[in-house]
C-alpha positions as a printed NumPy array, in Angstrom:
array([[ 78.257, -24.871, -25.028],
       [ 78.392, -23.552, -28.532],
       [ 81.449, -21.688, -29.668],
       [ 81.394, -18.178, -31.07 ],
       [ 82.183, -19.649, -34.481],
       [ 79.038, -21.803, -34.271],
       [ 76.94 , -18.698, -33.661],
       [ 78.617, -16.857, -36.536],
       [ 77.867, -19.794, -38.814],
       [ 74.231, -19.828, -37.669],
       [ 73.969, -16.099, -38.31 ],
       [ 75.464, -16.443, -41.812],
       [ 73.006, -19.221, -42.672],
       [ 70.117, -17.132, -41.314],
       [ 71.11 , -14.085, -43.37 ],
       [ 71.612, -16.155, -46.542],
       [ 68.224, -17.812, -46.079],
       [ 66.52 , -14.423, -45.609],
       [ 68.23 , -13.033, -48.714],
       [ 66.894, -15.983, -50.723],
       [ 63.386, -15.489, -49.309],
       [ 63.314, -11.719, -49.912],
       [ 64.689, -11.998, -53.449],
       [ 62.099, -14.681, -54.266],
       [ 59.307, -12.544, -52.816],
       [ 60.385,  -9.611, -54.995],
       [ 60.515, -11.704, -58.174],
       [ 57.163, -13.32 , -57.348],
       [ 55.703,  -9.816, -56.895],
       [ 57.094,  -8.772, -60.291],
       [ 55.623, -11.853, -61.953],
       [ 52.246, -11.376, -60.285],
       [ 52.118,  -7.779, -61.51 ],
       [ 53.541,  -8.631, -64.948],
       [ 56.573,  -6.369, -64.533],
       [ 59.05 ,  -6.834, -67.367],
       [ 61.724,  -4.615, -65.823],
       [ 62.985,  -4.235, -62.267],
       [ 64.874,  -1.079, -61.292],
       [ 67.292,  -1.376, -58.368],
       [ 68.385,   2.041, -57.149],
       [ 71.799,   2.79 , -55.704],
       [ 71.977,   1.749, -52.053],
       [ 75.504,   3.089, -51.433],
       [ 74.316,   5.636, -48.855],
       [ 72.395,   2.99 , -46.893],
       [ 75.354,   0.615, -47.067],
       [ 77.599,   3.3  , -45.551],
       [ 75.099,   3.973, -42.755],
       [ 74.933,   0.249, -42.023],
       [ 78.728,   0.095, -41.844],
       [ 78.839,   3.009, -39.378],
       [ 76.139,   1.613, -37.08 ],
       [ 77.485,  -1.756, -35.973],
       [ 74.071,  -2.94 , -34.805],
       [ 72.208,  -2.098, -38.003],
       [ 72.292,  -4.833, -40.638],
       [ 76.058,  -5.064, -40.563],
       [ 76.081,  -8.662, -41.746],
       [ 73.585,  -8.233, -44.571],
       [ 75.285,  -8.352, -47.94 ],
       [ 73.67 ,  -5.939, -50.357],
       [ 75.845,  -7.351, -53.139],
       [ 74.598, -10.868, -52.413],
       [ 70.994,  -9.651, -52.411],
       [ 71.501,  -7.908, -55.776],
       [ 73.107, -11.056, -57.185],
       [ 70.225, -13.251, -56.019],
       [ 67.654, -10.817, -57.424],
       [ 69.503, -10.608, -60.754],
       [ 69.8  , -14.39 , -61.033],
       [ 66.143, -15.043, -60.226],
       [ 64.976, -12.197, -62.449],
       [ 66.962, -13.514, -65.418],
       [ 65.515, -16.963, -64.834],
       [ 62.006, -15.439, -64.858],
       [ 62.679, -13.288, -67.94 ],
       [ 62.682,  -9.996, -66.04 ],
       [ 65.204,  -7.337, -67.021],
       [ 67.121,  -5.795, -64.095],
       [ 68.506,  -2.264, -64.256],
       [ 70.911,  -1.255, -61.484],
       [ 71.425,   2.477, -60.973]])
């Protein structure tokens, strides 16, 4: 049997992998459409809702997603503005 820690580790890896995939998809979309600037709007309200509802994306790190988007955008020459 797998321990609870094994499942937590699997979940963390799954979330990290999805964050990489989604950030890459966004940057690829920007490149395809020749976008020079990417505007990320404030997600504070959604983050608070996710914290309140324990079944809704509680383990998804919005900060990590923003960091991955910013890194990949900089590498692709896309300016990122965070509001």
